[in-house]
N, C-alpha and C positions, 0 to 999 in steps of 0.2 A: 052385205058386205062388208068386210070388215076392211080398214088404213089403215096401214104403216106405212114409214119411209122405205125400210128395210126385210126384206122376207126371206130366212135362213135356213130353209132344207137340207135338219139334218142336224144332232148333235150332237157331233164327235167329237175329235183334233180340231178339224176346222172346220166345224161349227157350231163349235162348246165357245174355243177362245176369238171366232165373228163377232158372238151375242155380249160377249161379256168385254167388249174392246168395242161398240155401237156403240156398247149403254153407256162405259168409263165414257165415252167423249158426249157422249146428250145426246144417239138418234134416237128413237124410236126404233124398235125390234123385234116381231114377230118368228120363234120358231117351232114348224112344225115337224114330231118324226113320229115315221110307223109307226114305232115302240116303244111298248108300255110302262118302258123305264131307258134307265142304262148303261150302257156295257157290263153285263156278268160276268165277265172273263175280264183276264190280261192285259189279251194277246199284246198290243203298242208297249213299249217301257222304256226303253234310252229316252231318259232327256239330255239333251246335250247342253252348253253352255247357251249356245243362242237364243237356246229356247227360254234355256230360261231369267237370258236379260231381258225379252220381253214381259213371261209375268212376273218380272221385276216390278219392269217399269206399267204393268196395271193391278200393282201392289197387292200379289197374293202369290209370292214367291217364297213366304215366308209356313206359309199354310200348304204349298206343296214340299219342301224341306221336312214338315212334320210330318208326316208322313213319306214319306220316302226310304230304300236304301242307301244311304250313304253311299262314296266315292271307293273311304276304306274298302269296302264288301262289297264289291263291284269282282276288280278284276286280276284277280292269277285265277286264272280260266285256263284249266287244266285241260287234256289230249287224254287219255284213258281207253280200256277193255269197256269196263264197270264203273259206275265207281267203287267199286269192292274192291275190282280188280285193277289189272296195271296202270301204274299212270307211267306214261307216253312222254308227258314234257308238256310244259308250259308256261305260257306266253305272258304279261305282263297289261292288262289291254284297260281300254278310257284311262290314259292316261296314268296308271299309278306308278310304271316303271318309274324312280327318283328322276332320271334325264327329263321324261318329257312330265310329270307334273310340276316342274317350276312350267315349262312351254304351256301347262295349260294354267296357271297359279297366274303366269303372267297376260295373258292371253286374258281377260273376266273377271270381275266380283265376286261372276257368279261360282257353281259349284255342279259338271254332271253328276244326273243323278241314274238314283233306277226309280222310275212312278209306274208302275203298271196303270194301264186301260182303266180300269173299273173305282180304283183311286183318282185317279185322272179331271176325271170327265165331273166327277160331283163339286170340286170344285169347281174348275168352269160354269160352269151349271149353275148354281146358284150361285155365286156371286154375282153373275149375267143377270137374273133374275131378284135379286138382291138391288142390285141397280136399276134395273129397271122394263131387263125384258118379258116377254110375252109369251111362256111356253107352254106346247099343246104338246103332250102326248097321244099314241092313235089315233095320225091322223096322216097320211097318205098321202104325197104329192101328183097326182094324178099328167096336171095337163097345164101348161099355159099360154096367150097373148099379150105380146109386146108393143105400143105404139107407144108415138114419139116423149109419151110423158110419164107413160108410168107402166108396166107387166101386171095382167092380174090371171091367176091363177087358179087353177079350179084343187079344191082338194079336200077326202075322205075322211071322214069320222068316222072310223070303225069300229069306236062302239054303240053311238047312235044308229049308225049305217048308212047314215046321209051326206049329200055331199054341199059345197058349199065356195063363194071364193073370197082370195083376199087380193086387196087392190097395193102394193106398194110400188113404191118410185123406182126402188133395186131389186133384185134379188138374187139372192147366194144358194150355189147348185154343191151343198157339202154332205153328198147325200151315200160317198160311198162308193165299192170298185164297180157297181154294179149299178152306175147315177143317171136314171129314169132323165133329168134336166138334161147332163151335158147329151144323153141322144134325143132327146125333145129340142135340147137346139144346135145339134149337127156340128162340136166339137170335133176338126179335124185330127184325129186319132194315129199312132205311127205306133207299128207292133204287134205283138202274141199274147192275148190272152191263155193259157191253162199250158203251162213249155214245161212243167213239173205237178207232179200232186201230194200233198204234205196234208198230215194226220195230227192234231195241236189232242192233245189230252191233256186235263189240268186232276193235280189229284196233291193229296195230305198225308203226308207220311214224316217221320222225323228221321232225319236223313244228319240230322249235326255231323256222329261219328268219321260222318264220311269225306263234310264237304264243311262246318266250321274249320278248323285245322288250315285249309286252303280258299280263300271265301272269297268267293266269285259268280257272275249276276252269271256264267254258262256256264257249263261241264261237257267238253264234247266226248259222245262213241263210237270209238271206231270198234266195227261192229261184221259180221259176212252180211250183206244187206244193205248196211249203210249206207249205205252211194246210188241206193236206188229212188231216182226220186225227188221231192223235197227238197232239203235247200242245202246236201251235199255230205251232210253226217247226223246222225242221231244225238238229242242234242235235250240237256235234264237243266231246264231252266228255272234258278232260286223266284219264286213269285213272294218267301216271304224266309227269311229267313229264320231256320233251315228248317220247314215245315210245311210251308206250301210248294207248288211244284206242276210245272208245266212243257212236258217232255212235246219234239217235235221230232216226229218220224214220218220218211216219207214211203211212197207208193208211187204204182208203177200208171201213170198214169192213162198209159193204153189198151191197158185193167183195166178191169169192175173194181172199183174201190171196196175199200175194206168194210165188214159189215161188224160196227162197233158200236159193241155192242162191251159188257160192264166187266166181263171175263176176260174177252181179246185187250182192251183194254189193259185190264191189270200185270197180264200177262208179257206187253211191252213195259208197263212199265217196272217190272221184278227183271225183268229180262238189257235192261240196260242199270238198275241202279246194282247186278247182281250177287242179291241177297234177297232172297227166298220168303225169309224170316221177318223180313220190314213192312210187317202191318198198313197198306195202303188201303186208301177210301179214296174211291173214285169219283171225282165232281161234276165232270163233264170228259163229254169228245168230240168233235168234229173234225169235217176234214175241210180242209181249202186246197187252192191253186195256186202256183207262182206262176207270176203275169210280168209282161215284161213291157208295159203298151204307157204312150204319155199322148198331153194331148197337144197341139201347135200352136195353140189357142187359146185361153182362158176364156173368153168372153166372145160374145156375141147381143149388140145390142145395150142394153141394160140387164141382162146375164150372168152373172159372171159363175164359173167351177174353183175349186176348192178344195185342197187333198188329197186325196183315192179317188176323183171323182176326174182325175187331171195325172196321177201320176199314182202308177202301177206294178205293185215290183215285192217282189217276198223283202224277208227283213234283215237279212243281213245289214249288215254298218246302221240300222238301229237308223233311219234316217227317214221316217215315213210321218209317224205322228208329229215327227223335231217339223218338219218343212209343212207339215199341213196349218199345225200352229205358224209358225211366219209368212205362211200365203193369207192369212187372214191380218197376219201386224201389219203386211204392205197394202193391202185392199182399205181399210175397214177407215184409216186415219183420210187417206182419198177420198172412200164414199162422203166423211163425215165432212168436211172443207168443200166438196159442191155440192152437200144438200145445203151449206149451210150462208150458201151464195162468196166463198172465198179462194173459189176458181171451177175455174175453170170444164166442162164436162171432156175434152182431151186427156184431164190426168188421168181420169180413168181408164183413156186407151194404155198408159203406161205401166198397166196391172201386167199385163200377159207380158206386155220389151222384158218385166222385169224379171219375174217368176217362173213364166215357160222353161228360158236357157238353164234354170234352176231342176228344176222337176225330172229335165230330158238328162240333167247330169246324173242324177243321183237315183233314178232307171237306169241305166247304163252303169254306174260302180255297185248299186248292190246287184245286182244280174251276175258283174264280172266276179265277185265276192266268189258265189259259191261255183264258178269255173278256176276259180280257184285253187279249188279244197285238193281237186283232184291230185297237186302234188303229193299232198299229205301219202294220201292212199300208195299211187308211186312208189315212193320213198321207201314205202312198208313192204309194197306186194304184194298189194290190196284186190290191184284192178284185176290180176292170174288166176286166181282161182276160186270159184263159190264154195269148196273143200271148207269146212271151219279147221277140221287137221289141219289141212296144209295150211290155213293163212294163221293157223295160231305159228306153226313150223317156221314162215317166214316174216312173223311179226319176231321170234324167237335170234335169228341170227344175228340180225344185229349186236347181239349177246357175247359172239364169238370174237374172238382176238385174228381176226384177218382181215387186210386189207379189203376188201369183200364188205367186212361189215364194218370197219371205217368209215368206204364208202358210207354206205347205207348208216353210219347214225351221221355222218357232214352234213345229207342231203334231208332227211325228217329234221334235226335242226333247220336246215336253208327253210326250209317249205310251214313248219312254224313259224318261223322270224317274219317272213313272207306274208300271214295273216294278219299282218299292223295297218295290211289295208282292209280289210276287215274292220276292225277294231282301235282305231291309235289313228283315224282321219283326218286329223286336230282343220287341215285346210279346206278340205272335201265341205264341214260346217261352220268357217270363218270366212271363207275366204270370199264369198261369194261377191264378183261385180255386177252392178246393176247397170247400163246405158241401153238411155231413154230419155224423151225428153224432156223426163223430169229431174235430169242430173245434165249441170251444164261444163264439157268439158276446160280447163284449160291451158289445155294444146300440152300436157305433158306425154308422153305415152305409159301406160300401163306399169306402173314397178315390177318389175322383173324379182318375182321369187330366189333366193338365194340359194336354198334347200327345195326340197323336192314340194312340188304344190301343194300334193292326195295328203299331206302326210302332216306338210308342218303348217302355222299359220302365218301369215305376214302379215303384219298393221301398217295401212299407211295413212296419210290424208286424201289420198289421190282421191277427184270425186268420181261417189260411185260404190265406195266404201266402207262400212262398215265402222262409223269413231272409234279407234284405239278406245281401249281401258286404261287409267291410269289413275290413281291414287291422289287426290286433292284433297285438299283441307280448307274450313275454317272449325272460327269459334270452337275448337279443343272434336272438333267435327270430324274424321277419316270422311271421304266419299268417293264416289270411283267420279270420271264425266263421263260415264253412259245413265248420272241418273244426276248429272245437270241437261240432259235430255231429255229429248222425249217428252212423253208426257200431254201427248193429242199437237203441241207446237211445235215454229219451229223457232232455233239457238242459235247465236253468233258469239261464235269462240273467236274471243282475242288475246292478244297480249297487253305487257304492262304498258299503259299509257295510249294507249292507239285511237287515231281520232273515228275510225269504225263505230264504237262505241254510242257515242252521240249519233250517230247517224242512224243506225240499227234501233233507236231507243225513236227516233221521233219517227220510226216505219211502224212502229208495236211492236215488233222484236226481245225475244226475250233476248239480252246477251250475261255472255259471262269472260270476266277476262281471270287471264290465268295466272301468279307469276308476284311476287315480292310488290306487297304495298295493296293489290289487285283484288280483287270480290274471292278467288282460293291461293292457299300458298299450291304450289309444283315440291309437295313435301321430301321428295326423292327424285325430283329430277328428272323422272319419267316425260313427263309431261312436256317438256323441251327435245325430249331424244325425240320422240313419238310425232310431234305437228311437223313436219317436215317443213313448217312457217318461221320466219322472224316474227319479231314482240308487234309489227307493223303490220301483220297480215290477220286475214282470218278465216275462217271457216263453216260456211251457216251448212247447219244441220235438220234439216227432215222429220217428223216426229215420232219416223223408225229410227231412229238411227242413227241413220246413215248422210255422205256427208253431200253437198251435191251441189256448193259452187263455192271455190276454196282464191283469195289470193294473195298471192308473196306480198304488194306492196299494198299504198296508199293513191287510189284516183285522186283527180282532183275535186270532184263531185259524190264522195259515197254516198249519197246516199241515193240518188239519181242510180248509178253502179246497183244496190245495193237493188233498190225500186226495179229495176225492171228485169234482174235476176229473176228475184220472185215472180216475176209477172210470166218470165218462159218458159219456169218450174211449174206454176199452179194453175199452166192453160190459160190463164186470165184478160 
């Protein structure tokens, strides 16, 4: 029987990130995957700012940026009849509109990018292995039994054909949307699997003349049948500019799935490109289903689930792999501290309390985005006929100099603008607030976002919020406040001359003072505007850069107050 501290089942974004972070924190772990390789298809790709912050803290942000498509090539999103055909409208997406670019740059030291899953997984896994993870391909999870001191998992070696056991103190099920681990421990699920059918077609073609002048990750194609099943419209997604692509096309899930022959795939590709003369090389094709399901709790005893195992949804909004990595970030530091004896097991219960509401939110948001696509079809009159000729006449009607055509043009502009709720949901990505025993309220109400809470980030130091980003400096070097936190430890942020500093150091807590003559200079005055406390106050920040304690002033015995706060946060 093999023994380890944590067994991770699955090597996707959640499993890979969990292994990487556990090894970074010095926790022995084994990863098993039933597959003989990592992902060989692009699948997930949008990598938002919060995930990039996680990878920054893990020390691999630069490796991702070296391979990812940068933000400047992601956001000129087109709605068209085909790539070679008529353009119906565009939308600035992924915060590339000048006003949204400012929001993006102010919110984080990290930039959103497009990092396809078949490139992301090797970065996560190779760094995990380099830091100590033991990785086993061709090893399928069969079952588990847990007791008061650990979990015994039975796994099957698909090469040798035998089964053996791995004994771990904790187990993470990151084994995807058909999770055996989640099924084994009976996690309560809400929702429905298979609400619509989709097809992925990965292909190579030089489409630079149709795309490079309007660079985007996504090109949405409205044609007869593109509203059937799937994610609402035909989609041509750029995997690598401008020669690797992935098509998403729907099918009626109540009927038989299409026969995914190479001829069929090439026909669909040429159909959406709109130019049959373009050489197309089909790399792969597969059918999948749109799901609307989430787990109400992520833990049972010493077993935890993360990623698609607990939130299953379409790719709309680009939230899936991001939420998976962030699940792992929330859980890994807690496991590390419990295993080192620095926290009580009650800390682990906060994982489900904090992440399950996020999972529900993103499942609902992604599925809602599909439904909101209907407004575009309605504006163009595409839902009233299946006749291609009539479809074209309905679309052409918007070009007429009539009151009806003017109304149609306005409705189309408004329908495309409404897709901001799919492609520019900065608040959904960054406004996640945690409420659990690992966050100590300070008696103030949750701040109200003065703007739309889904579309816009609202930085705050309210306990349960992510530490705001501000640029600070020392020794001719500029860094983010987020760079001063994280790193697997608690950090206390204070102002000039704060007596909290000595109290924190007496407890072995890393301290950061910001202001003139302090540890770091507030270069632009942004931190003073964002911190919501004075110089005498403090913020206690968790290893995941979430604020867990805030004080406006200084009590009589700050060391005793800090000691009590840590004890409560760590359930120790």
